[in-house]
N, CA and C atoms as a LAMMPS dump frame, in Angstrom:
ITEM: TIMESTEP
0
ITEM: NUMBER OF ATOMS
192
ITEM: BOX BOUNDS ff ff ff
-5.0000000000000000e+02 5.0000000000000000e+02
-5.0000000000000000e+02 5.0000000000000000e+02
-5.0000000000000000e+02 5.0000000000000000e+02
ITEM: ATOMS id mol type element x y z
1 1 1 N 0.822 -1.192 0
2 1 2 C 0 0 0
3 1 3 C 0.866 1.255 0
4 2 1 N 2.005 1.239 0.706
5 2 2 C 2.865 2.412 0.729
6 2 3 C 3.349 2.789 -0.658
7 3 1 N 3.64 1.784 -1.5
8 3 2 C 4.061 2.077 -2.869
9 3 3 C 2.955 2.787 -3.63
10 4 1 N 1.726 2.367 -3.417
11 4 2 C 0.61 3.035 -4.082
12 4 3 C 0.495 4.482 -3.62
13 5 1 N 0.611 4.7 -2.327
14 5 2 C 0.434 6.053 -1.801
15 5 3 C 1.551 6.993 -2.227
16 6 1 N 2.672 6.454 -2.669
17 6 2 C 3.736 7.303 -3.205
18 6 3 C 3.324 7.941 -4.527
19 7 1 N 2.265 7.444 -5.131
20 7 2 C 1.757 7.994 -6.387
21 7 3 C 0.884 9.231 -6.145
22 8 1 N 0.633 9.558 -4.873
23 8 2 C -0.194 10.709 -4.503
24 8 3 C 0.717 11.811 -3.977
25 9 1 N 0.461 13.039 -4.406
26 9 2 C 1.247 14.154 -3.877
27 9 3 C 0.312 15.225 -3.326
28 10 1 N 0.81 15.886 -2.298
29 10 2 C 0.101 17.02 -1.706
30 10 3 C 1.106 18.155 -1.623
31 11 1 N 0.843 19.198 -2.391
32 11 2 C 1.75 20.343 -2.46
33 11 3 C 0.897 21.601 -2.382
34 12 1 N 1.138 22.458 -1.395
35 12 2 C 0.306 23.651 -1.251
36 12 3 C 0.351 24.573 -2.469
37 13 1 N 1.372 24.423 -3.31
38 13 2 C 1.49 25.261 -4.503
39 13 3 C 0.847 24.636 -5.741
40 14 1 N 0.295 23.441 -5.598
41 14 2 C -0.328 22.75 -6.731
42 14 3 C -1.763 22.386 -6.354
43 15 1 N -2.701 22.805 -7.148
44 15 2 C -4.127 22.465 -6.949
45 15 3 C -4.616 22.793 -5.542
46 16 1 N -4.173 23.931 -5.032
47 16 2 C -4.637 24.399 -3.721
48 16 3 C -4.313 23.435 -2.59
49 17 1 N -3.304 22.597 -2.779
50 17 2 C -2.907 21.65 -1.75
51 17 3 C -3.76 20.398 -1.678
52 18 1 N -4.661 20.233 -2.633
53 18 2 C -5.497 19.02 -2.641
54 18 3 C -4.661 17.834 -3.102
55 19 1 N -4.944 16.642 -2.588
56 19 2 C -4.209 15.452 -3.02
57 19 3 C -4.418 15.209 -4.517
58 20 1 N -3.305 15.049 -5.227
59 20 2 C -3.326 14.83 -6.675
60 20 3 C -2.527 13.581 -7.01
61 21 1 N -2.788 13.063 -8.2
62 21 2 C -1.947 12.002 -8.718
63 21 3 C -0.598 12.642 -9.044
64 22 1 N 0.471 12.092 -8.514
65 22 2 C 1.812 12.669 -8.669
66 22 3 C 2.125 12.933 -10.142
67 23 1 N 2.645 14.127 -10.407
68 23 2 C 3.038 14.504 -11.757
69 23 3 C 1.893 15.004 -12.622
70 24 1 N 0.702 15.115 -12.032
71 24 2 C -0.459 15.623 -12.764
72 24 3 C -1.155 16.665 -11.901
73 25 1 N -2.173 17.244 -12.447
74 25 2 C -3.05 18.127 -11.671
75 25 3 C -4.434 17.501 -11.551
76 26 1 N -4.448 16.18 -11.561
77 26 2 C -5.704 15.433 -11.451
78 26 3 C -5.929 15.093 -9.985
79 27 1 N -6.996 15.642 -9.426
80 27 2 C -7.297 15.443 -8.011
81 27 3 C -7.719 14.005 -7.744
82 28 1 N -7.289 13.501 -6.602
83 28 2 C -7.739 12.186 -6.147
84 28 3 C -9.26 12.185 -6.035
85 29 1 N -9.824 13.262 -5.53
86 29 2 C -11.281 13.328 -5.361
87 29 3 C -12.004 13.244 -6.701
88 30 1 N -11.411 13.758 -7.774
89 30 2 C -12.026 13.644 -9.092
90 30 3 C -12.106 12.183 -9.513
91 31 1 N -11.011 11.463 -9.345
92 31 2 C -10.988 10.045 -9.707
93 31 3 C -12.042 9.286 -8.903
94 32 1 N -12.109 9.551 -7.612
95 32 2 C -13.09 8.86 -6.763
96 32 3 C -14.521 9.234 -7.143
97 33 1 N -14.755 10.5 -7.472
98 33 2 C -16.092 10.929 -7.894
99 33 3 C -16.502 10.257 -9.201
100 34 1 N -15.558 10.145 -10.132
101 34 2 C -15.858 9.484 -11.404
102 34 3 C -16.232 8.025 -11.178
103 35 1 N -15.485 7.371 -10.292
104 35 2 C -15.786 5.966 -9.998
105 35 3 C -17.14 5.843 -9.298
106 36 1 N -17.41 6.739 -8.361
107 36 2 C -18.694 6.712 -7.656
108 36 3 C -19.85 6.962 -8.62
109 37 1 N -19.572 7.717 -9.677
110 37 2 C -20.589 7.998 -10.683
111 37 3 C -20.783 6.877 -11.688
112 38 1 N -19.994 5.819 -11.548
113 38 2 C -20.198 4.65 -12.398
114 38 3 C -19.167 4.43 -13.487
115 39 1 N -18.178 5.317 -13.594
116 39 2 C -17.148 5.104 -14.619
117 39 3 C -16.229 3.961 -14.204
118 40 1 N -15.854 3.165 -15.169
119 40 2 C -14.92 2.072 -14.908
120 40 3 C -13.491 2.601 -14.975
121 41 1 N -12.573 1.799 -14.488
122 41 2 C -11.159 2.163 -14.57
123 41 3 C -10.771 2.419 -16.014
124 42 1 N -11.193 1.563 -16.922
125 42 2 C -10.834 1.717 -18.334
126 42 3 C -11.413 3 -18.925
127 43 1 N -12.613 3.37 -18.529
128 43 2 C -13.211 4.617 -19.018
129 43 3 C -12.441 5.831 -18.507
130 44 1 N -12.026 5.784 -17.255
131 44 2 C -11.249 6.895 -16.692
132 44 3 C -9.906 6.995 -17.403
133 45 1 N -9.261 5.865 -17.632
134 45 2 C -7.97 5.874 -18.324
135 45 3 C -8.109 6.407 -19.745
136 46 1 N -9.215 6.114 -20.4
137 46 2 C -9.444 6.627 -21.753
138 46 3 C -9.675 8.139 -21.731
139 47 1 N -10.356 8.617 -20.7
140 47 2 C -10.657 10.046 -20.57
141 47 3 C -9.43 10.853 -20.134
142 48 1 N -8.578 10.237 -19.338
143 48 2 C -7.375 10.889 -18.804
144 48 3 C -6.158 10.026 -19.145
145 49 1 N -5.662 10.121 -20.369
146 49 2 C -4.6 9.209 -20.829
147 49 3 C -3.283 9.318 -20.057
148 50 1 N -3.081 10.386 -19.31
149 50 2 C -1.848 10.496 -18.506
150 50 3 C -1.862 9.563 -17.306
151 51 1 N -3.05 9.114 -16.911
152 51 2 C -3.153 8.219 -15.759
153 51 3 C -2.802 6.791 -16.142
154 52 1 N -2.347 6.067 -15.136
155 52 2 C -2.093 4.636 -15.271
156 52 3 C -3.032 3.909 -14.303
157 53 1 N -3.199 2.63 -14.529
158 53 2 C -4.082 1.853 -13.661
159 53 3 C -3.634 1.936 -12.202
160 54 1 N -2.331 1.979 -11.966
161 54 2 C -1.808 2.091 -10.601
162 54 3 C -2.243 3.401 -9.952
163 55 1 N -2.399 4.469 -10.765
164 55 2 C -2.861 5.75 -10.226
165 55 3 C -4.291 5.636 -9.707
166 56 1 N -5.114 4.895 -10.431
167 56 2 C -6.5 4.689 -9.993
168 56 3 C -6.51 3.91 -8.68
169 57 1 N -5.691 2.861 -8.615
170 57 2 C -5.62 2.073 -7.378
171 57 3 C -5.097 2.921 -6.226
172 58 1 N -4.146 3.811 -6.511
173 58 2 C -3.608 4.691 -5.469
174 58 3 C -4.69 5.635 -4.956
175 59 1 N -5.506 6.164 -5.851
176 59 2 C -6.593 7.056 -5.44
177 59 3 C -7.579 6.319 -4.54
178 60 1 N -7.892 5.087 -4.905
179 60 2 C -8.808 4.281 -4.082
180 60 3 C -8.193 4.016 -2.713
181 61 1 N -6.915 3.654 -2.688
182 61 2 C -6.235 3.38 -1.417
183 61 3 C -6.19 4.636 -0.554
184 62 1 N -5.932 5.778 -1.171
185 62 2 C -5.876 7.03 -0.42
186 62 3 C -7.25 7.359 0.172
187 63 1 N -8.301 7.107 -0.59
188 63 2 C -9.649 7.428 -0.134
189 63 3 C -10.211 6.452 0.882
190 64 1 N -9.554 5.308 1.028
191 64 2 C -10.082 4.27 1.929
192 64 3 C -9.807 4.574 3.383
């Protein structure tokens, strides 16, 4: 799990300090909201090609 959480960054100078997928400006909360709204991992990856499947798993782990 620690390896997954290394994919999350919190920087007060990026996205108002909200947790983001490292190296992007994609909020963890956005990924979780998309999943809660019914999007599959593959649909999210198609919509946000910079993400990897591990990033989705990291967002889930962070939100748990």
